[in-house]
N, C-alpha and C positions, 0 to 999 in steps of 0.2 A: 839282335845287335848287343853283343857281349859287353860293350863299353857303355851302354845306356846308363846304368847306375853310377858309373864313375863320372861321366859327363854331367849328370844331374847334381852330384855332390860338388863337383868342381864349380858349377854355376852358383849353387846355393851358398857355397863358401865365400862368394864375392857379392852376396846380395846387399843392396843398399840399405834395406830395412828388414832384417831377418824375421821380424815379428809379422811382417805383411803377408796376409793369407793369399794374395794373388801371386806372390813370387814363385812358389813351387809350380804353379800352373805355367807361369811364363818360362820357367826352366824347362818344363816337359815339352812345351812348343818348341823352344830352341833345339832340344835333343831330337825331337821328331824331325825337324828341319835338316839336322845333320845326316839323317838317313836318305835324303834326297840326292839326286844326281847332279844338280846344278849348283851354282854359287848359293850359299846360305840365304842371302837376301832374296834371291829369286825363288828358292824353295818355300820361303816363308811369305812371299807375296808383297814384300816391301818394294817401293818404287825405285830404290837405289841402295847401294852399299852404304851411303852416308846415312840413309834413314835407319838401317840396321845398326850402324855404329852408334847413333844417337840412342836408339832404344836400349842397346847394351850399356852404354855410358849412364843412362838414367837409372837402369834397374840393377846393374852389376858394375858399379863404377870402378872398383879396384881391379876387376878383370880388364875392363877397357884401358885402365892406366898401364897394365902390363903390355899391352899391344901397342907400344909407343912408336913402333916403326910401321904401323899400318898393314900388318900381314893380313891376308884374306882370312876372314873369320873362321871358316871351317877348318882350314889348315892350322890356324893358330890354336884353336881349342884342342885339337888332336895332338899338336906339338906339346902343349902344356901337359897333357895327360901322359904322353911319353916321357917327358922330362921328370915328372913327378915319380915315374917308375924307374928312373935311371937309364932310359933308353934314348939314345941320341941318333936319329935316323939320318941326319944330314951328313953327307960324306965329306963335307969341307969343314975347316975350322970356324968359318963364319959365313953367314948368309950371302954376303956380297960376292963371294967367289964360287958358291955353289952352282952347278949347272941347272938346278931346278929354280933358281931365283925367280924367273918370270912366271912360274906356276904358283908361287907363294905371294908375290908382290905385284903391284901394277894394277892396270885397269881390268874391270870385269864387264864383259858385254854379254 
């Protein structure tokens, strides 16, 4: 996973308490979940997407604040990485008119 270190840096850059020894471990767990094939909350064993959102908000609050439109977490993390590199993968000028909108937002079963 070539983006592993980038994802880890991204998460740790939003750490609630950068001095907390458990946050690098938590970041590594989230990164490992990103390698899974299901929704991130499912790959990590959370009961729901809301539980994952609460976990991220508690440990990486400024990252959670950036996801103000409730994009699916795995897509959101990768979108943040792409934008940091100046890569904009959405074919539309805004999410609302993009044909992939249902894949990025909405319910997860």
